[in-house]
C-alpha positions, 0 to 999 in steps of 0.5 A: 451542500446544505447543512441537512445533507452534511454528515459532519462539521468542522469544529473550532478545535484546531492544531497545526501539524508538522507540515504547517497545515492548520487542521480542525477536529471534525464532529458528526452531525448525524448517525451513519454506518462506516465499515463492517457495521461500525456506526458513527453517531451524531456528536461523535468527535473524529480526527482532523482535516484542513478543509471539507475537500479532505473528507466527503460529506456523502457515503460512509467515509470517516476519519477517526481518533487522531488521524488526519487528512490535509492538502488536496488529499481526499477520503471518500466512499467507505474509507476509514482512517484510524489511529494517527494515520495521515493522508496528504498531498493529492492522494486519494483513499476510497472504496473500503480502504483502511488506514491505521496506526501511523500509516501515511499516504501522500503524493498522487498515490491511490489506496482503494478497494479493501486495501489496508495500510498500517504500522509506519508504512508509507505509500507515496508519489504515484503508487497504487495499493488496491484490492485486498492488499496489505502494506504494514510495518515500515514498508514503503511503496512509491514511484509508480509501483502497484500492489494488488490482489491479496499481496502483502508488503511488510517488514522494511520491504520496498516496492518502487519504480514500475514494479508490480506485486499481485496475487497472494505474493509477499515481499518482506524483511529488507527485500526490494522489488523495483524497476519493472519487475513483477512478483505474483501468484504465491511467490515470496521475496524476503531477507535482503533479496532484490528483484529488478529490471524486467524480472518475474517471480511467479507461481510458488518461487522464492527469492531470499537471503542476498539473492538477486534476480534481474534483467529478463530472468524468470523464476517459476514453479517451486524455484528457489534463489538464495544465498548470494546467487544472481539470476540474470539475462533471459534465464528461465528457472523452475528449480533450485539455484545455488550458482548462476547459470544462464539457462532455460529449464521449464518456464515458458511463459512470463 
């Protein structure tokens, strides 16, 4: 790419980050639009990159403030990095995704669509966060987990393994969703609750406090699992659960 086609240049200002990568401050060489009408003007200083492979010279993608991209990580499309957010490893941040605060995306993770990662949240390994999903605070998404739709993961929640959180579902507090479990629709998992195995939490179901839902269990409709209850086996629960009893009472579809 010749200089006339470039939108930024790497300056001589450099730092070495905690991982030992030498990063250079970037500077815009032409005017261009990023997200929602945000304009970058020629001469504006941006964040830090190790190499031009870290930030596309095309599109509206931009790394601002003290945000940084390094390793084989790539930021492109109209993605925007703010604050002290970082992208490393072989991670990709693209489309109109936004990172801010101290968020970190690493490993082979992908963040795209209109996804937002903030706070001290971490997206690692082969995880995917996409759609209009939000991951913030101290939340972590890693392994092969996928967060999509308008799902929200916050607090100190963890979504790991092959777990999926989608729709308008929320996982927060110190809750964990792992294994091949799914939380979808408008379901909520919070407190110190755990959902794992091949369990599914759907519709308006709620799992909270110390409750555990696992194996092939299914909570649907307006089901509530709380306290120290354990829902396991092949249970199908659509009402309140105070004491585990393997049964089926209205959930026919997973």
